[in-house]
DSSP file (Angstrom, degrees, kcal/mol; ACC not computed):
  #  RESIDUE AA STRUCTURE BP1 BP2  ACC     N-H-->O    O-->H-N    N-H-->O    O-->H-N    TCO  KAPPA ALPHA  PHI   PSI    X-CA   Y-CA   Z-CA
    1    1 A X     >        0   0    0      0, 0.0     4,-2.1     0, 0.0     6,-0.2   0.000 360.0 360.0 360.0 -41.1    0.0    0.0    0.0
    2    2 A X  T  4> +     0   0    0      1,-0.2     5,-2.4     2,-0.2     6,-0.5   0.934 360.0  44.7 -59.8 -45.2    2.8    2.4    0.8
    3    3 A X  T >45S+     0   0    0      1,-0.2     3,-1.5     4,-0.2     5,-0.2   0.927 111.6  52.5 -65.3 -43.8    4.4    1.9   -2.5
    4    4 A X  T 345S+     0   0    0      1,-0.3    -1,-0.2     2,-0.1    -2,-0.2   0.830 109.7  49.0 -62.6 -32.2    1.1    2.2   -4.4
    5    5 A X  T 3<5S-     0   0    0     -4,-2.1    -1,-0.3     6,-0.0    -2,-0.2   0.423 118.8-109.6 -89.0   2.0    0.3    5.5   -2.7
    6    6 A X  T X >S+     0   0    0     -3,-1.5     5,-3.3    -4,-0.3     3,-1.4   0.581  78.5 131.2  86.4   9.5    3.7    6.9   -3.5
    7    7 A X  T 3 <S+     0   0    0     -5,-2.4    -4,-0.2     1,-0.3     8,-0.2   0.594  71.6  55.3 -73.4  -7.8    5.1    6.9    0.1
    8    8 A X  T 3 5S-     0   0    0     -6,-0.5    -1,-0.3    -5,-0.2    76,-0.1   0.402 129.6  -2.7-101.8   0.6    8.3    5.2   -1.1
    9    9 A X  T X 5S+     0   0    0     -3,-1.4     3,-1.6    -6,-0.1     4,-0.2   0.133 131.2  27.0-149.0 -87.5    9.1    7.9   -3.7
   10   10 A X  T 3 5S+     0   0    0      1,-0.3     3,-0.2     2,-0.1    -3,-0.2   0.756 130.0  36.9 -67.8 -24.2    7.1   11.0   -4.7
   11   11 A X  T > <S+     0   0    0     -5,-3.3     3,-2.1     1,-0.1     4,-0.4  -0.072  75.0 129.1-113.4  32.3    5.4   11.4   -1.3
   12   12 A X  G X   +     0   0    0     -3,-1.6     3,-1.2     1,-0.3     4,-0.4   0.784  64.1  68.1 -57.5 -29.2    8.4   10.3    0.8
   13   13 A X  G 3  S+     0   0    0      1,-0.3    -1,-0.3    -3,-0.2     4,-0.2   0.725 103.9  43.6 -64.5 -20.9    7.9   13.4    2.9
   14   14 A X  G <> S+     0   0    0     -3,-2.1     4,-2.4     1,-0.1     5,-0.3   0.423  86.4  98.9-101.3  -1.5    4.7   12.0    4.3
   15   15 A X  H <> S+     0   0    0     -3,-1.2     4,-2.4    -4,-0.4     5,-0.2   0.904  80.6  48.5 -56.4 -50.2    6.0    8.4    4.8
   16   16 A X  H  > S+     0   0    0     -4,-0.4     4,-0.9     1,-0.2    -1,-0.2   0.888 113.5  48.1 -61.7 -39.8    6.7    8.6    8.6
   17   17 A X  H >4 S+     0   0    0     -4,-0.2     3,-0.6     1,-0.2     4,-0.3   0.959 116.5  39.9 -66.2 -51.8    3.3   10.1    9.3
   18   18 A X  H >< S+     0   0    0     -4,-2.4     3,-1.2     1,-0.2     4,-0.2   0.777 106.0  64.7 -73.6 -26.0    1.2    7.7    7.3
   19   19 A X  H >< S+     0   0    0     -4,-2.4     3,-1.7    -5,-0.3    -1,-0.2   0.821  91.6  65.9 -64.5 -29.3    3.2    4.6    8.3
   20   20 A X  T X< S+     0   0    0     -4,-0.9     3,-1.9    -3,-0.6     4,-0.3   0.736  83.5  75.5 -64.1 -21.1    2.1    5.3   11.9
   21   21 A X  T X> S+     0   0    0     -3,-1.2     3,-1.4    -4,-0.3     4,-0.7   0.703  75.6  77.5 -64.6 -17.9   -1.5    4.4   10.7
   22   22 A X  H <> S+     0   0    0     -3,-1.7     4,-1.7     1,-0.3    -1,-0.3   0.718  78.8  73.7 -63.6 -18.2   -0.4    0.7   10.7
   23   23 A X  H <> S+     0   0    0     -3,-1.9     4,-2.7     1,-0.2     5,-0.3   0.843  87.0  62.5 -62.9 -33.0   -0.8    0.9   14.5
   24   24 A X  H <> S+     0   0    0     -3,-1.4     4,-2.1    -4,-0.3    -1,-0.2   0.971 109.3  35.5 -62.6 -57.2   -4.6    0.9   14.1
   25   25 A X  H  X S+     0   0    0     -4,-0.7     4,-2.1     1,-0.2    -1,-0.2   0.839 116.0  58.0 -66.8 -28.1   -5.0   -2.5   12.4
   26   26 A X  H  X S+     0   0    0     -4,-1.7     4,-1.7     2,-0.2    -2,-0.2   0.938 108.9  43.2 -64.1 -46.3   -2.2   -3.8   14.5
   27   27 A X  H  X S+     0   0    0     -4,-2.7     4,-2.6     1,-0.2    -2,-0.2   0.897 111.5  55.5 -65.4 -40.2   -3.9   -3.0   17.8
   28   28 A X  H  X S+     0   0    0     -4,-2.1     4,-2.9    -5,-0.3     5,-0.2   0.883 104.5  53.6 -59.4 -39.3   -7.2   -4.3   16.4
   29   29 A X  H  X S+     0   0    0     -4,-2.1     4,-2.6     2,-0.2    -1,-0.2   0.916 109.6  47.7 -62.3 -43.2   -5.5   -7.6   15.7
   30   30 A X  H  X S+     0   0    0     -4,-1.7     4,-2.8     2,-0.2     5,-0.3   0.927 112.8  48.9 -62.8 -44.7   -4.4   -7.9   19.3
   31   31 A X  H  X S+     0   0    0     -4,-2.6     4,-2.4     1,-0.2     5,-0.2   0.948 114.7  44.1 -60.7 -49.5   -7.9   -7.0   20.6
   32   32 A X  H  X S+     0   0    0     -4,-2.9     4,-2.4     1,-0.2    -1,-0.2   0.894 114.9  49.1 -64.4 -40.1   -9.6   -9.5   18.3
   33   33 A X  H  X S+     0   0    0     -4,-2.6     4,-2.5    -5,-0.2    -2,-0.2   0.926 113.9  44.5 -66.6 -44.9   -7.0  -12.2   19.1
   34   34 A X  H  X S+     0   0    0     -4,-2.8     4,-2.6    -5,-0.2    -2,-0.2   0.881 113.7  50.5 -68.8 -36.5   -7.2  -11.7   22.9
   35   35 A X  H  X S+     0   0    0     -4,-2.4     4,-2.7    -5,-0.3     5,-0.2   0.921 111.7  48.3 -64.7 -43.0  -11.0  -11.6   22.8
   36   36 A X  H  X S+     0   0    0     -4,-2.4     4,-2.9    -5,-0.2     5,-0.5   0.917 112.2  48.9 -62.9 -43.0  -11.1  -14.8   20.8
   37   37 A X  H  X>S+     0   0    0     -4,-2.5     5,-2.0     2,-0.2     4,-1.9   0.923 112.9  47.9 -61.9 -44.8   -8.7  -16.5   23.2
   38   38 A X  H  <5S+     0   0    0     -4,-2.6     6,-2.8     3,-0.2     7,-0.5   0.934 119.5  37.9 -60.9 -47.2  -10.8  -15.3   26.2
   39   39 A X  H  <5S+     0   0    0     -4,-2.7    -2,-0.2     4,-0.2    -1,-0.2   0.854 128.3  28.8 -77.4 -35.9  -14.1  -16.4   24.7
   40   40 A X  H  <5S+     0   0    0     -4,-2.9    -3,-0.2    -5,-0.2    -2,-0.2   0.693 130.6  28.7-104.1 -21.0  -13.1  -19.7   23.0
   41   41 A X  T  <5S+     0   0    0     -4,-1.9    -3,-0.2    -5,-0.5    -4,-0.1   0.788 128.6  35.5-105.8 -42.0  -10.1  -21.0   25.0
   42   42 A X  S > <S-     0   0    0     -5,-2.0     3,-1.7    -4,-0.1    -3,-0.1   0.230 105.8-118.1 -99.2  13.7  -10.7  -19.7   28.4
   43   43 A X  T 3  S-     0   0    0      1,-0.3    -4,-0.2    -6,-0.2    -3,-0.1   0.858  75.0 -49.4  53.4  41.6  -14.5  -20.0   28.3
   44   44 A X  T 3  S+     0   0    0     -6,-2.8     2,-0.5    -7,-0.2    -1,-0.3   0.420 121.7  97.2  85.1  -1.7  -15.1  -16.3   28.7
   45   45 A X    <   +     0   0    0     -3,-1.7     2,-0.4    -7,-0.5    -1,-0.1  -0.964  41.4 157.1-126.3 116.6  -12.9  -15.9   31.7
   46   46 A X        -     0   0    0     -2,-0.5    88,-3.0    86,-0.2     2,-0.1  -0.995  25.8-146.8-140.8 130.9   -9.3  -14.7   31.3
   47   47 A X     >  -     0   0    0     -2,-0.4     4,-2.1    86,-0.2     5,-0.2  -0.376  36.1 -98.0 -88.7 174.8   -7.0  -13.0   33.8
   48   48 A X  H  > S+     0   0    0      1,-0.2     4,-3.0     2,-0.2     5,-0.2   0.915 121.3  52.9 -58.9 -45.9   -4.4  -10.3   33.0
   49   49 A X  H  > S+     0   0    0      1,-0.2     4,-2.6     2,-0.2    -1,-0.2   0.904 108.9  49.2 -60.5 -43.1   -1.5  -12.8   32.9
   50   50 A X  H  > S+     0   0    0      1,-0.2     4,-2.1     2,-0.2    -1,-0.2   0.910 114.1  46.0 -62.8 -42.3   -3.3  -15.1   30.4
   51   51 A X  H  X S+     0   0    0     -4,-2.1     4,-2.3     2,-0.2    -2,-0.2   0.907 112.6  49.8 -66.3 -42.1   -4.1  -12.1   28.2
   52   52 A X  H  X S+     0   0    0     -4,-3.0     4,-2.4     2,-0.2    -2,-0.2   0.914 110.7  49.2 -64.6 -42.9   -0.6  -10.7   28.4
   53   53 A X  H  X S+     0   0    0     -4,-2.6     4,-2.1    -5,-0.2    -1,-0.2   0.907 109.5  52.5 -63.7 -41.0    1.0  -14.1   27.6
   54   54 A X  H  X S+     0   0    0     -4,-2.1     4,-1.8     1,-0.2    -1,-0.2   0.926 110.6  48.2 -58.9 -44.2   -1.3  -14.5   24.6
   55   55 A X  H  X S+     0   0    0     -4,-2.3     4,-2.4     1,-0.2    -2,-0.2   0.874 108.5  54.3 -63.3 -38.0   -0.2  -11.0   23.4
   56   56 A X  H  X S+     0   0    0     -4,-2.4     4,-2.6     2,-0.2    -1,-0.2   0.874 105.0  53.7 -64.6 -36.5    3.5  -12.0   23.9
   57   57 A X  H  X S+     0   0    0     -4,-2.1     4,-2.1     2,-0.2    -1,-0.2   0.930 110.1  47.0 -63.6 -44.2    3.0  -15.0   21.7
   58   58 A X  H  X S+     0   0    0     -4,-1.8     4,-2.7     1,-0.2    -2,-0.2   0.927 111.6  52.7 -59.3 -44.4    1.6  -12.8   18.9
   59   59 A X  H  X S+     0   0    0     -4,-2.4     4,-2.8     1,-0.2    -2,-0.2   0.914 108.1  49.0 -59.4 -46.4    4.5  -10.4   19.5
   60   60 A X  H  X S+     0   0    0     -4,-2.6     4,-2.5     2,-0.2    -1,-0.2   0.910 111.9  49.2 -62.8 -42.3    7.2  -13.1   19.1
   61   61 A X  H  X S+     0   0    0     -4,-2.1     4,-2.0     2,-0.2    -2,-0.2   0.939 113.4  46.2 -62.4 -46.6    5.6  -14.4   15.9
   62   62 A X  H  X S+     0   0    0     -4,-2.7     4,-1.5     1,-0.2    -2,-0.2   0.919 113.2  49.6 -61.9 -44.2    5.4  -10.9   14.4
   63   63 A X  H  X S+     0   0    0     -4,-2.8     4,-0.6     1,-0.2    -1,-0.2   0.894 110.6  49.9 -63.7 -40.2    9.0  -10.1   15.5
   64   64 A X  H  < S+     0   0    0     -4,-2.5     4,-0.4     1,-0.2     3,-0.3   0.875 114.9  44.1 -66.1 -36.7   10.3  -13.4   14.0
   65   65 A X  H  X S+     0   0    0     -4,-2.0     4,-2.3    -5,-0.2     3,-0.3   0.689  93.7  82.6 -80.6 -18.4    8.5  -12.7   10.7
   66   66 A X  H  X S+     0   0    0     -4,-1.5     4,-2.4     1,-0.2     5,-0.2   0.864  86.9  52.5 -61.0 -39.6    9.5   -9.0   10.5
   67   67 A X  H  X S+     0   0    0     -4,-0.6     4,-2.4    -3,-0.3    -1,-0.2   0.914 111.2  48.7 -61.9 -38.5   13.0   -9.6    9.0
   68   68 A X  H  > S+     0   0    0     -4,-0.4     4,-2.6    -3,-0.3    -2,-0.2   0.928 112.2  47.3 -65.5 -44.2   11.4  -11.7    6.2
   69   69 A X  H  X S+     0   0    0     -4,-2.3     4,-2.5     1,-0.2    -1,-0.2   0.885 112.7  49.8 -65.9 -36.2    8.8   -9.1    5.4
   70   70 A X  H  X S+     0   0    0     -4,-2.4     4,-2.8    -5,-0.2     5,-0.2   0.910 110.9  49.9 -67.0 -40.7   11.4   -6.4    5.4
   71   71 A X  H  X S+     0   0    0     -4,-2.4     4,-2.3    -5,-0.2     5,-0.4   0.937 112.5  46.6 -61.9 -46.8   13.6   -8.4    3.1
   72   72 A X  H  X>S+     0   0    0     -4,-2.6     4,-2.4     1,-0.2     5,-1.6   0.930 115.2  46.6 -62.0 -45.7   10.7   -9.1    0.7
   73   73 A X  I  <>S+     0   0    0     -4,-2.5     5,-3.2     1,-0.2    -2,-0.2   0.935 117.9  41.3 -61.6 -47.6    9.6   -5.4    0.7
   74   74 A X  I  <5S+     0   0    0     -4,-2.8    -1,-0.2     3,-0.2    -2,-0.2   0.768 123.8  36.6 -75.3 -26.7   13.1   -4.1    0.2
   75   75 A X  I  <5S+     0   0    0     -4,-2.3     4,-0.2    -5,-0.2    -3,-0.2   0.865 133.3  13.1 -94.3 -41.2   14.2   -6.6   -2.4
   76   76 A X  I  <5S+     0   0    0     -4,-2.4     3,-0.3    -5,-0.4    -3,-0.2   0.814 127.6  39.9-109.4 -39.4   11.2   -7.3   -4.5
   77   77 A X  I   <S+     0   0    0     -5,-1.6    -3,-0.2     1,-0.2     2,-0.2   0.943 133.9   5.5 -82.9 -48.9    8.5   -4.7   -3.8
   78   78 A X    > < +     0   0    0     -5,-3.2     3,-1.6    -6,-0.2     4,-0.3  -0.587  64.6 164.2-136.3  72.4   10.5   -1.4   -3.5
   79   79 A X  T 3  S+     0   0    0     -3,-0.3     4,-0.3     1,-0.3     3,-0.2   0.701  79.4  52.7 -66.2 -16.9   14.1   -2.1   -4.3
   80   80 A X  T 3> S+     0   0    0      1,-0.2     4,-2.5     2,-0.1    -1,-0.3   0.405  78.8 100.1 -96.1   2.0   14.8    1.7   -4.7
   81   81 A X  H <> S+     0   0    0     -3,-1.6     4,-2.8     1,-0.2     5,-0.3   0.918  80.9  48.6 -56.7 -48.8   13.4    2.7   -1.4
   82   82 A X  H  > S+     0   0    0     -4,-0.3     4,-2.4     1,-0.2    -1,-0.2   0.914 112.9  47.7 -63.1 -42.4   16.7    3.0    0.5
   83   83 A X  H  > S+     0   0    0     -4,-0.3     4,-2.5     2,-0.2    -1,-0.2   0.912 113.1  50.3 -61.4 -41.2   18.2    5.1   -2.3
   84   84 A X  H  X S+     0   0    0     -4,-2.5     4,-2.5     1,-0.2    -2,-0.2   0.932 113.3  43.4 -62.7 -46.6   15.1    7.3   -2.4
   85   85 A X  H  X S+     0   0    0     -4,-2.8     4,-2.4     2,-0.2    -1,-0.2   0.851 113.3  52.0 -72.7 -33.3   15.1    7.9    1.4
   86   86 A X  H  X S+     0   0    0     -4,-2.4     4,-2.4    -5,-0.3     5,-0.2   0.961 113.2  44.5 -63.5 -50.5   18.8    8.5    1.5
   87   87 A X  H  X S+     0   0    0     -4,-2.5     4,-3.1     1,-0.2     5,-0.2   0.904 113.8  50.4 -61.6 -41.7   18.6   11.1   -1.3
   88   88 A X  H  X S+     0   0    0     -4,-2.5     4,-1.8    -5,-0.2     6,-0.3   0.932 111.6  47.8 -61.2 -46.2   15.5   12.7    0.3
   89   89 A X  H  <>S+     0   0    0     -4,-2.4     5,-2.3     2,-0.2     6,-1.2   0.891 117.5  41.4 -63.7 -41.0   17.2   13.0    3.7
   90   90 A X  H ><5S+     0   0    0     -4,-2.4     3,-1.6     3,-0.2    -2,-0.2   0.938 114.0  51.0 -72.4 -47.6   20.4   14.5    2.3
   91   91 A X  H 3<5S+     0   0    0     -4,-3.1    -2,-0.2     1,-0.3    -1,-0.2   0.803 113.0  46.5 -62.1 -29.6   18.7   16.8   -0.2
   92   92 A X  T 3<5S-     0   0    0     -4,-1.8    -1,-0.3    -5,-0.2    -2,-0.2   0.304 114.3-115.1 -97.8   9.3   16.4   18.2    2.5
   93   93 A X  T < 5S+     0   0    0     -3,-1.6    -3,-0.2     2,-0.2    -2,-0.1   0.684  76.8 128.5  71.2  19.6   19.3   18.7    5.0
   94   94 A X  S   <S-     0   0    0     -5,-2.3     2,-0.3    -6,-0.3    -4,-0.2   0.821  79.5 -17.1 -76.2 -30.5   18.0   16.2    7.5
   95   95 A X  S    S-     0   0    0     -6,-1.2    -1,-0.2    -9,-0.1    -2,-0.2  -0.983  75.3 -86.6-164.3 166.5   21.3   14.3    7.7
   96   96 A X     >  -     0   0    0     -2,-0.3     4,-2.6     1,-0.1     5,-0.2  -0.354  43.2-110.3 -74.4 161.9   24.6   13.8    6.0
   97   97 A X  H  > S+     0   0    0      1,-0.2     4,-2.7     2,-0.2     5,-0.2   0.910 119.2  52.4 -60.1 -42.1   24.9   11.2    3.3
   98   98 A X  H  > S+     0   0    0      1,-0.2     4,-1.7     2,-0.2    -1,-0.2   0.927 111.7  45.1 -61.0 -45.6   27.1    9.0    5.5
   99   99 A X  H  > S+     0   0    0      1,-0.2     4,-1.7     2,-0.2    -1,-0.2   0.906 113.6  50.4 -64.7 -41.7   24.6    9.1    8.4
  100  100 A X  H  X S+     0   0    0     -4,-2.6     4,-3.1     1,-0.2    -2,-0.2   0.900 109.2  50.8 -64.4 -40.7   21.7    8.5    6.0
  101  101 A X  H  < S+     0   0    0     -4,-2.7    -1,-0.2     1,-0.2    -2,-0.2   0.847 110.6  49.8 -66.5 -33.0   23.5    5.4    4.4
  102  102 A X  H  < S+     0   0    0     -4,-1.7    -1,-0.2    -5,-0.2    -2,-0.2   0.833 118.8  38.2 -72.2 -31.6   24.1    4.0    7.9
  103  103 A X  H  < S+     0   0    0     -4,-1.7     2,-1.0     1,-0.2    -2,-0.2   0.867 112.0  55.3 -86.9 -39.6   20.5    4.5    8.9
  104  104 A X  S  < S+     0   0    0     -4,-3.1     2,-0.3    -5,-0.2    -1,-0.2  -0.698  80.8 101.4-105.4  83.2   18.6    3.6    5.7
  105  105 A X  S  > S-     0   0    0     -2,-1.0     4,-2.5    -3,-0.2     5,-0.2  -0.957  80.0 -99.8-152.4 166.4   19.7    0.1    4.7
  106  106 A X  H  > S+     0   0    0     -2,-0.3     4,-2.6     1,-0.2     5,-0.2   0.905 118.7  50.3 -60.3 -46.0   18.4   -3.4    4.8
  107  107 A X  H  > S+     0   0    0      1,-0.2     4,-2.1     2,-0.2    -1,-0.2   0.922 113.3  46.3 -59.9 -44.9   20.4   -4.5    7.9
  108  108 A X  H  > S+     0   0    0      1,-0.2     4,-2.9     2,-0.2    -1,-0.2   0.909 113.7  48.3 -64.4 -43.1   19.4   -1.4    9.9
  109  109 A X  H  X S+     0   0    0     -4,-2.5     4,-2.7     2,-0.2     5,-0.2   0.858 109.0  53.2 -68.6 -35.3   15.7   -1.8    8.9
  110  110 A X  H  X S+     0   0    0     -4,-2.6     4,-2.3    -5,-0.2    -1,-0.2   0.941 113.6  43.4 -63.0 -45.6   15.7   -5.5    9.8
  111  111 A X  H  X S+     0   0    0     -4,-2.1     4,-2.7    -5,-0.2     5,-0.3   0.936 115.4  48.1 -64.7 -47.0   17.1   -4.7   13.2
  112  112 A X  H  X S+     0   0    0     -4,-2.9     4,-2.6     1,-0.2     5,-0.2   0.900 113.5  48.4 -60.2 -41.6   14.7   -1.7   13.7
  113  113 A X  H  X S+     0   0    0     -4,-2.7     4,-2.3     2,-0.2    -1,-0.2   0.904 113.2  46.6 -66.2 -42.6   11.7   -3.7   12.6
  114  114 A X  H  X S+     0   0    0     -4,-2.3     4,-2.0    -5,-0.2    -2,-0.2   0.956 118.1  40.5 -64.7 -51.8   12.6   -6.7   14.9
  115  115 A X  H  X S+     0   0    0     -4,-2.7     4,-2.7     1,-0.2     5,-0.2   0.905 115.9  51.6 -65.5 -41.7   13.3   -4.5   18.0
  116  116 A X  H  X S+     0   0    0     -4,-2.6     4,-2.8    -5,-0.3     5,-0.4   0.898 108.3  51.6 -61.9 -41.1   10.3   -2.2   17.2
  117  117 A X  H  X S+     0   0    0     -4,-2.3     4,-1.9    -5,-0.2    -1,-0.2   0.903 112.1  47.1 -63.1 -40.7    8.0   -5.2   16.9
  118  118 A X  H  X S+     0   0    0     -4,-2.0     4,-2.4     2,-0.2    -2,-0.2   0.953 115.9  43.2 -65.1 -49.4    9.1   -6.5   20.2
  119  119 A X  H  X S+     0   0    0     -4,-2.7     4,-2.2     1,-0.2     5,-0.2   0.956 119.2  41.4 -63.4 -51.8    8.8   -3.2   22.0
  120  120 A X  H  X S+     0   0    0     -4,-2.8     4,-2.8     1,-0.2    -1,-0.2   0.859 114.7  53.1 -67.0 -34.2    5.4   -2.2   20.5
  121  121 A X  H  X S+     0   0    0     -4,-1.9     4,-2.7    -5,-0.4    -1,-0.2   0.903 109.3  47.7 -66.6 -41.3    4.1   -5.7   20.9
  122  122 A X  H  X S+     0   0    0     -4,-2.4     4,-2.3     2,-0.2    -2,-0.2   0.928 115.0  45.8 -65.0 -44.8    5.0   -5.9   24.6
  123  123 A X  H  X S+     0   0    0     -4,-2.2     4,-2.1    -5,-0.2    -2,-0.2   0.937 114.9  47.0 -63.4 -47.0    3.4   -2.5   25.2
  124  124 A X  H  X S+     0   0    0     -4,-2.8     4,-3.1     1,-0.2     5,-0.3   0.914 112.1  50.8 -61.8 -43.2    0.3   -3.3   23.2
  125  125 A X  H  X S+     0   0    0     -4,-2.7     4,-2.2     1,-0.2    -1,-0.2   0.915 109.7  50.4 -59.9 -43.8    0.0   -6.7   24.9
  126  126 A X  H  X S+     0   0    0     -4,-2.3     4,-0.8    -5,-0.2    -1,-0.2   0.902 116.6  40.3 -62.6 -41.7    0.2   -5.1   28.3
  127  127 A X  H >X S+     0   0    0     -4,-2.1     4,-1.1     2,-0.2     3,-0.6   0.940 116.2  47.1 -75.1 -47.7   -2.5   -2.5   27.5
  128  128 A X  H 3X S+     0   0    0     -4,-3.1     4,-1.6     1,-0.2     3,-0.3   0.870 106.0  60.2 -64.4 -35.7   -4.9   -4.8   25.6
  129  129 A X  H 3X S+     0   0    0     -4,-2.2     4,-1.1    -5,-0.3    -1,-0.2   0.835  98.9  58.6 -60.9 -32.3   -4.7   -7.5   28.3
  130  130 A X  H << S+     0   0    0     -4,-0.8     3,-0.3    -3,-0.6    -1,-0.2   0.919 111.1  40.8 -61.3 -43.2   -6.0   -4.9   30.8
  131  131 A X  H  < S+     0   0    0     -4,-1.1    -2,-0.2    -3,-0.3    -1,-0.2   0.705 115.0  50.7 -80.6 -20.7   -9.2   -4.5   28.8
  132  132 A X  H  < S+     0   0    0     -4,-1.6    -1,-0.2   -84,-0.1   -86,-0.2   0.575  86.0 103.9 -94.3 -10.4   -9.6   -8.1   27.9
  133  133 A X     <  -     0   0    0     -4,-1.1     2,-0.3    -3,-0.3   -86,-0.2  -0.338  51.3-166.8 -71.3 154.6   -9.4   -9.5   31.4
  134  134 A X        -     0   0    0    -88,-3.0     2,-0.3    -2,-0.0   -86,-0.1  -0.889  22.8-109.7-133.8 165.7  -12.5  -10.6   33.2
  135  135 A X        -     0   0    0     -2,-0.3   -89,-0.1     1,-0.1   -88,-0.0  -0.714  51.0 -87.7 -92.4 150.6  -13.4  -11.6   36.7
  136  136 A X              0   0    0     -2,-0.3    -1,-0.1     1,-0.1   -92,-0.0  -0.183 360.0 360.0 -57.1 148.8  -14.2  -15.2   37.5
  137  137 A X              0   0    0     -3,-0.1    -1,-0.1   -92,-0.0    -2,-0.0   0.446 360.0 360.0 -85.3 360.0  -17.8  -16.3   36.9
């Protein structure tokens, strides 16, 4: 979607803002998954710890898959993305070419994606588990 809407080239200046919108469906997935787990596995009763662990399992799966998705995106879907973002950052005075090349490359994005998935997943799990917990029947 990002590539189709031009966020990887002509609308690169809006990329960071619109990429944050991925949080909405991501949080929704956690909510739906924890609700399903509560209703279908725990028979409608789930404590905070059970919800949090369920969220952590989702987080680990997402984090493990994130390097593969980044590789596919960077290699096959938008192979020019890193060059585009490096040139944009340098041309607009956001950073030097050396700094941009160190930040915008496949290895860096794989690491950022993996760590980001873990951090955001843990935070999301902790928050969503609060709302999905129930008191015993």
